[in-house]
C-alpha positions, 0 to 999 in steps of 0.5 A, a space after each residue: 603203137 597199138 596192135 589191132 584186136 581180132 576174134 578170137 582175142 587171145 592167142 590162137 593156142 589159148 582156149 578160154 571159153 565161158 568168159 566173164 569180163 570184169 573191169 577192176 581198176 584200169 584193166 579188164 579181166 576175163 574169168 573162164 574155163 580152160 579147154 585143151 587144144 584139140 581136147 576131148 573133154 570140157 575144162 580139163 586145164 587149170 584156171 588162167 586169168 587173162 587181162 588187158 588195159 582198158 585202153 588197149 584191148 589188143 594187148 592181152 597177157 596172163 601171169 600163169 596159172 591162177 588156180 589149180 584143181 588139186 588145190 580144192 580138197 574135194 578134187 581127186 584125179 580118179 573122179 576126173 573132176 574138172 573146174 567149170 565156168 567160174 565168176 569173180 567178184 571183189 568182196 567188201 574186204 577188197 579181196 577177189 573171190 572166185 566161184 566155180 563148180 567142181 564137176 566131172 565124170 558126167 555129174 554136176 554135183 554141189 556145192 559151189 566152191 570158192 577161192 580167194 586172192 588179193 589180186 584179180 588175176 590170182 594166185 587164188 587159194 581155196 576158201 571153202 564152199 557155199 553152205 547153209 546157215 547150219 554149216 551144211 553144204 548148200 546143194 538146193 536145186 542144181 548148183 552149177 555155173 555160178 555168177 556173182 555181183 557186189 550190189 552196193 555191198 550185198 553179195 548176190 550169187 546166181 546159179 542153175 541149169 536145165 536140161 534141153 529136150 527137143 520140142 519134137 520129142 516132148 509128148 503132148 502131155 509133157 515129159 514124164 516125171 519118171 524120165 525127169 527123175 532119172 535124169 536128175 538122179 543120174 546127172 545131178 546126183 539128186 535124191 528122191 526126197 529132193 526131187 519131190 513131186 515136180 522134178 522140173 522145178 529144180 531146173 531154173 535159174 536161182 539166186 541167194 545173198 551171201 553173208 560177209 564170209 562170202 560162203 553162207 547163204 542168208 535165205 532160201 534160194 529164189 527162182 528167177 528164170 524158168 527152164 524149158 519145161 516150165 516156160 510155156 505161157 511166159 515171156 521166156 517161151 522158146 528162149 528158156 534158161 539152160 545154163 551160163 548164169 551171169 548178172 549185171 546192173 545197169 542204171 538200177 536195172 538188173 540184167 540176167 545173161 544166160 544161155 537159152 534152151 537153144 544153147 548157141 545163143 546168149 539171151 538177157 532178161 531184165 528186172 527192177 529187182 535182183 531176185 524176182 519179176 525178170 522178163 525176157 529181153 532178147 538175144 545178144 549174140 549167137 555163135 552161128 548168127 542164128 536169128 540175126 536179121 532173121 537167119 534160121 537155124 539151118 542157115 547158120 554161118 558157123 558150126 554152133 555149140 554151147 555158148 556162155 559169156 556176159 557183157 561189160 562196159 570197157 572204156 565207155 563202150 559195151 561189149 559182149 563176150 562169148 565163145 565159138 567151137 573149133 576142131 570137130 567138137 565142143 571141147 576146144 572153145 575160143 573166146 570172142 567178143 563184139 561191140 554192143 549197144 545198150 539203148 536208152 530204153 534198156 534194149 540190147 539189139 542182137 549183133 552179128 559175129 565178126 572178125 574185128 571184135 574188140 577192135 575200134 573199127 574194121 581191120 586194116 586191109 594191109 598186113 597179115 592175118 590168120 585165116 582162123 579169124 574167119 567169122 563165117 565158115 559154112 558148107 551150107 549145112 553146118 551142124 549144131 554139135 554136142 559132146 562127141 566128135 562130128 564126123 560128117 565132112 565139114 570145114 573146121 578151124 583146127 591146128 597141127 603142131 604150132 600151125 593154125 588153119 582152116 581145113 575141110 574146105 570143099 565144093 561150095 564152102 564159103 569163108 567170110 571175114 567181117 570187116 576190113 577197111 579198104 583204101 583203093 587197090 591192093 593185092 590179096 595173097 592167100 596161103 593155102 594147100 590141099 588136094 583142091 582143084 577148081 576156082 576160088 571166087 573172091 568178093 567184097 560184100 556182094 561185089 565180085 573181085 575176081 576168080 583164081 584157079 587152084 591146083 593141088 599142092 602138098 606144101 603151103 602155096 601162095 596165090 594172089 588176086 588184085 582187089 579194088 575196094 574202098 571203105 568198110 567191107 566184108 571179105 568172102 572166099 568161096 570154093 568151087 571144084 573137087 578135092 579139099 582146100 586148107 587155108 592158113 593166112 591172108 596177106 594184104 599188100 
């Protein structure tokens, strides 16, 4: 009997962000970075490739390490190199080629590296690095976050990144060229002769075609989507390219999926051509539900951070894969996915983030669920986090040993789950602990189901409430009181 699929779709102790889903044969494979649980830096673990049957998206498995950083001849432990977001394509020879950026020590340096395997989930062996026709390393623009597609026998590589500058910090006459030049030299190891007179031109999304060796470029890189500093007056203004290139082709139209200047949203652009004339399409998903049904940034329903993913059709249904942040930083990111629609006119409407994700419908309101599958966790002023621990009090998804739970639930914190399928009366049991003293209000959609009292408890304790609901409903828990609550499990009886 099939299990139900939930978000995150992998085991709670597995952190595979930057997910690129691809269907090869009768399985869907996800290629991504690999964060450590409770980690303090990005992408510190070796690559793993998780996969599931296309007809059972609850049954994910992994054969082990697919590729190790120390297989790359440029990797050295003293530099602290990490393997960032990869993508995989099946070459015309039938083998599988994994493209990745090897970076570390605060530097994004080229070139893009390539590994190869006879199997989609590895093990992979080092193949080489992307190069110019004369054999020199291809490092033009910023060679980061590669994406690849086999376009009827033509292998196309996409890549790039762009810095983000808060709009309020941009002078009226634009960002000074000296400042941009310093950023390009410090972060991307660029030379003055590469930067030339217009440093912002380096910060676009780019594409090249590859020769049959899967390494050599056929032409000068072509720019397709502008970064923030060059987007004014274009369709990309306010949703300019930041990073996370991904490419798909649907019905003869090219869809370029990327993380925008806001970082927490995945956007798409479309064109009839693979290397020009892209126009902004819209937001597909946001890991704080910002802009969904008009929600503004200050009302984000989860802590937000960087985002990276793509879309894939699996068993006739389209999905978007993305990631969310856990703990108190953006170094322990979990893969999530949602069902999406590609409309007849080519548009992809933004979807909300849910707890049921890859499931064929809402989760059954029976049995046990980890509290960590929540899709709403907010105290009313959740932050957008960067590369440092956020120390202000806030609710977080966290762990202690093998236990995974929600912590930091204080007065006026809202915890939400979308969606459950109810069938009349049931009992909801909550496994919780903490110093909290007050009440927990439980509702389905907007209907209050009841209120339970909370008393401090050092050990995990069960509290119960009777519910009566029918059909697809969101479940919300809101705490009012003093102290702090931790929540581990929801059990429906």
